[in-house]
C-alpha positions in Angstrom: 69.8 12.1 -2.0 73.0 10.5 -0.7 75.1 13.3 -2.1 72.9 15.9 -0.4 73.2 14.1 2.9 76.9 13.8 2.5 77.1 17.5 1.7 75.0 18.4 4.8 77.3 16.2 7.0 80.4 17.9 5.5 78.9 21.4 6.1 78.6 20.6 9.8 82.1 19.4 10.0 83.6 22.2 7.9 86.0 24.8 9.4 83.5 27.6 8.7 80.8 25.9 10.7 83.2 25.1 13.6 84.4 28.7 13.6 80.8 30.0 13.6 79.7 27.7 16.4 82.8 28.7 18.4 82.0 32.4 17.9 78.3 31.8 18.9 79.3 30.0 22.1 81.7 32.8 23.0 79.0 35.4 22.4 76.5 33.4 24.5 79.1 33.0 27.3 79.9 36.7 27.2 76.2 37.7 27.4 75.7 35.2 30.3 78.7 36.6 32.2 77.5 40.2 31.6 74.0 39.4 32.9 75.4 37.5 35.9 77.7 40.4 36.7 74.9 42.9 36.5 72.8 40.7 38.8 75.6 40.5 41.4 76.3 44.3 41.2 72.6 45.1 41.6 72.3 42.7 44.6 75.3 44.2 46.3 74.3 47.8 45.6 77.6 48.5 43.9 77.6 51.7 41.8 80.2 53.4 39.6 80.2 57.2 39.0 80.9 57.7 35.3 79.8 61.4 35.2 82.5 63.8 33.9 82.6 65.8 37.2 82.1 62.9 39.6 78.6 64.3 40.5 77.9 61.5 42.9 81.3 60.9 44.4 82.3 62.6 47.7 85.5 64.6 47.6 88.6 63.9 49.7 87.8 67.1 51.6 84.5 65.7 52.8 86.1 62.4 53.9 88.7 64.3 55.9 86.0 66.3 57.6 84.3 63.0 58.6 87.6 61.5 59.8 88.1 64.5 62.2 84.6 64.3 63.8 84.1 63.5 67.4 80.4 64.2 67.7 77.8 62.0 66.1 76.0 63.7 63.2 72.7 62.8 61.6 71.8 63.9 58.1 68.0 63.9 57.7 66.9 63.6 54.1 63.3 65.0 54.1 61.3 63.7 51.1 57.9 62.2 50.3 58.1 58.7 49.0 58.2 58.8 45.2 59.2 62.4 45.0 63.0 61.9 45.3 65.3 63.9 43.1 67.8 61.3 42.0 70.8 63.7 41.9 70.2 64.8 45.5 69.4 61.4 46.9 72.5 59.9 45.3 74.8 62.5 46.9 73.1 62.2 50.3 73.5 58.4 50.2 77.2 58.8 49.7 77.5 60.0 53.4 76.3 56.6 54.7 79.1 54.8 56.3 81.4 57.8 57.0 82.8 58.1 60.5 80.3 59.5 63.0 77.7 60.2 60.3 74.4 58.5 59.8 71.8 59.3 57.1 68.1 59.0 58.0 65.3 59.4 55.4 62.1 61.1 56.8 58.8 61.1 54.9 56.8 64.2 56.0 53.6 62.4 55.4 54.6 59.7 58.0 56.3 62.3 60.3 54.2 65.4 59.9 55.7 67.3 62.9 59.3 66.3 62.5 60.7 69.3 60.7 59.0 71.8 63.2 61.7 70.9 65.7 64.3 72.6 63.4 62.5 75.3 61.4 59.3 77.2 61.2 59.5 77.4 57.4 57.5 75.1 55.1 60.0 72.3 54.2 60.0 71.2 50.6 60.8 67.7 49.4 64.4 66.8 49.0 65.6 69.2 51.7 68.2 68.3 54.2 68.6 68.9 58.0 72.0 68.3 59.6 72.0 67.8 63.4 74.7 67.5 66.0 73.3 64.8 68.3 75.6 65.8 71.2 75.0 69.6 71.2 71.6 69.8 69.5 72.9 72.4 67.0 71.4 72.0 63.6 71.3 73.5 60.1 68.4 73.4 57.7 69.3 73.3 53.9 66.3 73.9 51.6 66.1 71.9 48.4 66.7 75.1 46.3 70.1 75.6 48.0 71.3 72.1 47.1 71.0 72.9 43.4 72.5 75.8 41.3 69.5 77.5 39.7 69.3 80.2 37.1 66.4 82.0 35.5 65.3 80.6 32.1 62.6 81.6 29.7 60.6 79.4 27.4 58.0 80.8 24.9 54.6 79.8 26.1 55.8 78.8 29.6 57.3 82.1 30.6 60.2 82.4 33.1 61.2 79.5 35.4 64.0 78.3 37.5 66.3 75.9 35.7 68.8 73.6 37.5 72.2 74.0 35.9 74.3 72.5 38.7 74.3 70.6 41.9 75.8 71.9 45.2 74.6 69.3 47.6 78.0 68.1 48.8 79.3 71.6 49.4 76.3 72.6 51.4 76.0 69.4 53.4 79.7 69.2 54.3 79.6 72.9 55.2 76.6 72.2 57.5 78.5 69.4 59.2 81.3 71.9 60.0 78.7 74.5 61.1 77.0 72.2 63.7 80.4 71.2 65.1 82.0 74.6 65.2 82.7 76.3 68.5 82.7 79.9 67.1 81.7 81.3 63.7 83.6 84.4 62.3 81.7 87.5 61.3 82.6 89.5 58.2 81.4 93.1 58.1 80.6 94.4 54.6 81.2 98.1 54.3 78.4 100.2 52.7 77.7 103.9 51.9 80.2 104.5 49.2 78.5 103.0 46.1 80.0 99.6 46.9 79.1 96.6 44.7 76.6 94.5 46.6 77.4 90.8 47.2 75.5 88.7 44.7 73.7 85.5 45.6 76.5 83.3 44.2 79.1 85.0 46.3 76.9 84.8 49.5 76.4 81.1 48.7 80.1 80.5 48.4 80.8 82.4 51.7 78.1 80.3 53.4 80.3 77.2 52.7 83.0 78.7 54.9 80.3 79.3 57.6 81.2 83.0 57.7 78.5 85.3 58.9 78.0 88.5 57.0 76.8 91.8 58.5 76.5 95.3 56.8 78.5 98.1 58.3 78.1 101.8 57.7 81.5 103.2 58.6 80.3 106.8 58.5 77.7 106.4 61.3 79.7 104.0 63.5 82.3 105.2 66.0 84.4 102.1 65.9 84.6 98.8 64.0 82.7 96.2 66.0 84.8 94.0 68.3 83.5 90.8 66.8 84.7 91.8 63.3 86.9 88.9 62.1 87.2 90.5 58.6 86.3 93.7 57.0 85.2 93.7 53.3 85.4 96.8 51.1 83.9 95.8 47.8 84.5 98.3 44.9 83.6 101.7 46.4 82.8 104.3 43.8 83.1 107.3 46.2 85.8 108.2 48.7 85.8 107.6 52.5 85.9 110.5 54.9 89.0 111.1 56.9 87.2 109.9 60.1 86.2 106.7 58.4 89.7 106.0 57.3 91.0 106.7 60.8 88.5 104.1 62.2 89.6 101.5 59.6 93.3 102.3 60.3 92.7 101.9 64.1 91.0 98.5 63.5 93.9 97.3 61.3 96.6 98.4 63.7 94.8 96.5 66.4 95.4 93.2 64.5 92.5 93.6 62.1 91.9 91.9 58.7 90.5 93.4 55.5 89.7 92.3 52.0 89.6 95.2 49.6 88.4 95.1 46.0 89.4 98.5 44.6 88.2 98.7 41.0 88.6 101.6 38.6 86.5 104.6 39.4 85.7 107.7 37.4 86.4 109.9 40.5 89.6 109.6 42.4 89.3 108.3 46.0 92.4 109.8 47.7 91.6 109.0 51.3 91.2 105.3 50.7 94.2 105.4 48.3 96.4 106.9 51.1 95.4 104.1 53.4 96.4 101.5 50.8 99.7 103.3 50.2 100.4 103.2 53.9 100.2 99.4 53.6 102.5 99.3 50.6 99.9 99.1 47.7 99.5 102.0 45.3 96.6 102.0 42.8 97.4 103.3 39.3 94.8 105.2 37.4 93.6 103.5 34.2 92.4 100.1 32.9 94.8 97.2 32.5 95.0 96.1 28.8 96.8 92.9 27.9 98.8 91.7 24.9 98.1 88.7 22.7 97.9 85.5 24.6 97.1 86.9 28.1 93.5 87.8 27.8 90.2 85.9 27.5 88.4 85.7 24.1 88.6 88.9 22.2 88.5 91.3 25.2 91.9 92.8 26.0 90.5 94.0 29.4 89.7 90.4 30.6 93.2 89.5 31.9 94.4 86.0 32.5 97.1 86.8 35.1 100.2 85.0 36.2 100.1 83.7 39.8 102.6 83.7 42.6 103.4 80.8 44.9 101.4 82.3 47.8 99.0 79.8 49.4 96.0 82.0 48.4 96.5 81.4 44.7 99.1 78.6 44.2 96.7 75.7 44.3 93.8 77.1 42.3 93.3 74.6 39.5 90.8 76.5 37.3 91.8 79.5 35.1 91.5 83.0 36.6 90.1 86.0 34.9 90.5 89.6 36.3 88.2 91.9 34.3 88.3 95.7 33.9 91.1 96.0 36.5 93.2 99.0 37.4 96.9 98.4 38.0 98.6 98.2 41.3 102.2 98.7 42.2 103.9 97.6 45.4 105.7 100.2 47.4 109.0 99.2 48.9 110.6 100.4 52.2 107.4 101.7 53.7 108.4 100.3 57.1 110.4 97.3 58.2 107.4 95.5 59.8 105.5 95.4 56.5 105.6 92.5 54.1 103.9 92.7 50.7 103.6 89.9 48.1 102.1 89.9 44.7 99.4 87.3 44.2 98.4 88.1 40.6 100.3 90.0 37.9 100.1 90.9 34.2 102.6 90.2 31.5 105.5 92.6 30.6 103.6 93.4 27.4 100.6 94.8 29.2 99.8 98.5 29.5 97.5 100.8 31.4 94.9 102.5 29.3 94.7 106.0 30.8 92.4 107.8 28.3 89.2 105.8 28.2 87.6 108.2 25.6 90.1 107.3 22.9 89.1 105.6 19.7 91.9 103.0 19.9 92.7 100.2 22.3 96.4 100.2 21.2 99.0 101.6 23.6 99.5 105.3 23.2 102.3 107.5 24.4 100.6 108.4 27.8 99.8 104.7 28.6 102.3 103.2 31.1 103.8 99.8 30.3 103.5 96.8 32.6 103.8 94.5 34.3 101.2 95.4 36.9 100.1 93.7 40.1 96.4 92.7 40.2 96.3 91.3 43.7 98.5 91.5 46.8 98.7 90.0 50.2 100.0 92.2 53.0 101.1 91.4 56.6 102.2 94.0 59.2 103.1 93.7 62.8 102.3 96.6 65.1 102.9 96.5 68.8 102.9 92.7 68.7 99.7 92.4 66.8 99.6 91.0 63.2 97.5 92.8 60.6 96.6 91.1 57.3 95.2 92.6 54.1 94.4 91.2 50.7 93.9 93.8 47.9 92.5 93.0 44.4 92.4 95.6 41.7 88.9 94.7 40.3 85.5 94.4 41.7 84.4 92.3 38.8 86.3 89.3 40.1 83.3 88.0 42.0 80.6 89.2 39.5 77.8 86.7 38.7 79.1 86.3 35.1 82.4 85.1 36.5 80.8 82.6 38.9 77.8 81.4 36.9 79.5 78.9 34.6 81.8 77.5 37.3 84.6 77.3 34.7 86.8 79.9 36.4 88.5 79.8 39.8 87.5 83.3 40.8 85.5 82.2 43.8 88.7 80.8 45.3 90.4 84.2 45.1 87.9 85.4 47.7 87.4 82.3 49.8 91.1 81.5 50.0 91.8 85.1 51.0 89.1 84.9 53.7 90.5 81.6 55.0 94.1 83.0 55.1 93.2 86.2 56.8 90.7 84.9 59.3 92.9 81.8 59.9 90.0 79.4 59.4 91.4 76.0 60.0 88.1 74.0 60.0 86.8 75.1 56.5 86.4 73.4 53.2 85.4 74.9 49.8 83.8 72.3 47.7 82.6 73.9 44.4 79.3 73.2 42.8 79.2 70.8 39.8 77.7 71.6 36.5 75.0 69.3 35.1 74.8 71.1 31.8 77.2 71.0 28.8 80.6 72.3 29.8 82.6 74.7 27.7 86.4 75.0 27.7 87.8 78.5 28.5 90.8 79.3 26.3 93.0 82.3 26.2 93.6 83.9 22.8 97.0 82.2 22.5 95.6 78.8 23.4 92.8 79.2 20.9 95.3 80.2 18.2 97.4 77.1 19.0 94.5 74.7 18.8 93.4 76.3 15.5 96.9 75.8 14.1 96.9 72.2 15.1 93.4 71.3 14.0 93.1 73.4 10.8 96.7 73.3 9.4 99.1 70.8 11.0 96.8 67.8 11.6 95.1 67.9 8.1 98.6 68.4 6.5 100.0 65.4 8.5 97.0 63.2 7.3 97.5 64.2 3.7 101.3 63.4 3.9 100.6 60.1 5.5 98.0 59.2 2.9 100.3 60.2 0.1 103.2 58.1 1.5 100.9 55.0 1.8 99.5 55.5 -1.8 102.9 56.0 -3.3 104.3 52.9 -1.6 101.4 50.7 -2.8 101.7 52.2 -6.3 105.4 51.2 -6.5 104.6 47.7 -5.3 
């Protein structure tokens, strides 16, 4: 009995027991500190955005817009209690505390006539209304526009709209600029020549710049409208008449601005081509085909171009892809007042596939070698008036497939060009943010490099390291 008691006393005074007790106390103290910290953070309303794309953190662009405000802005978040969409509410709440901005939550059950002041449409939960309290100008943003939706299908449920991204900050900050703007530019979109229609994603991106879009049939109009801040020609398949080209030329010589996507066409379009040549840009017949390392995936016609230092392209962070493009060459010595600068260009190993009915994608004797220009910025001064043009050699740049995943910077090619030509100072372009799984876009050379590292070099290094360790232990 005495031996057992002595053994028990010794066990409590042993080093193992002391170490165990010390570890237990440390764990208990750590748990207590963690619980106390959570309680304090919860009471103070402190949050930390740990999402990969900072879904709930306002960008520096939004904060700069708020800093420059002089009018008081109210953001009304319209939602029935208990029906809040957490993603939207979190973004809206981030505007609280910004200069000259207040956020007010309005429950339509408690304020049934509130939204009728601003729109005749039925207002769904989680919609936003931005109001300039000084001028009374407002903008209504439906809930569906705050998210990026795509059509999905599920067996048994059929087709439905699936949210793949959130665009709340881009739309709300754009609305703040809209209600404080003195004048909004109008972009006329030319029709009547088989042009590619603007898709919903492109229209949505343009909406962030607060640029109005109107359709213009240049064949039936006598002149380009006076309020035209920018003319868009988007991938015509058929040529313009001589009269139409004269109208466009008169508009440009009067200090006009034009954005032209001139993709490959089966039929030649000589009148429009002559207009482009007069501004120092000559389209080359054929499809640009790239060499290894300068195209996306396995498609040689999906070019990953080099960029110049021009402000339109220099600061685009995401990769760019120019698909199914024809080549452009810049004409020199057209006239002294004309300045042309390449924005995008192919590698020296590229070539122009002239015969599209051939059985091979390899370069043939008749295929001209690169490099080629895929985008150009042009300025011209005529009788004291400055003309600006941007020409891209593919109308697939702004296709839905290029914009849908939000992994390419193609939208910036259009929006930056619009801002540069229309000289939009008070604009921001805040891209939407994915809420689904992100995929990394790699060129063929990048994919090959990663494959070499992960499949060959890294396993070899681990094997060598393991052998060295085994051999050193075996000797000892």
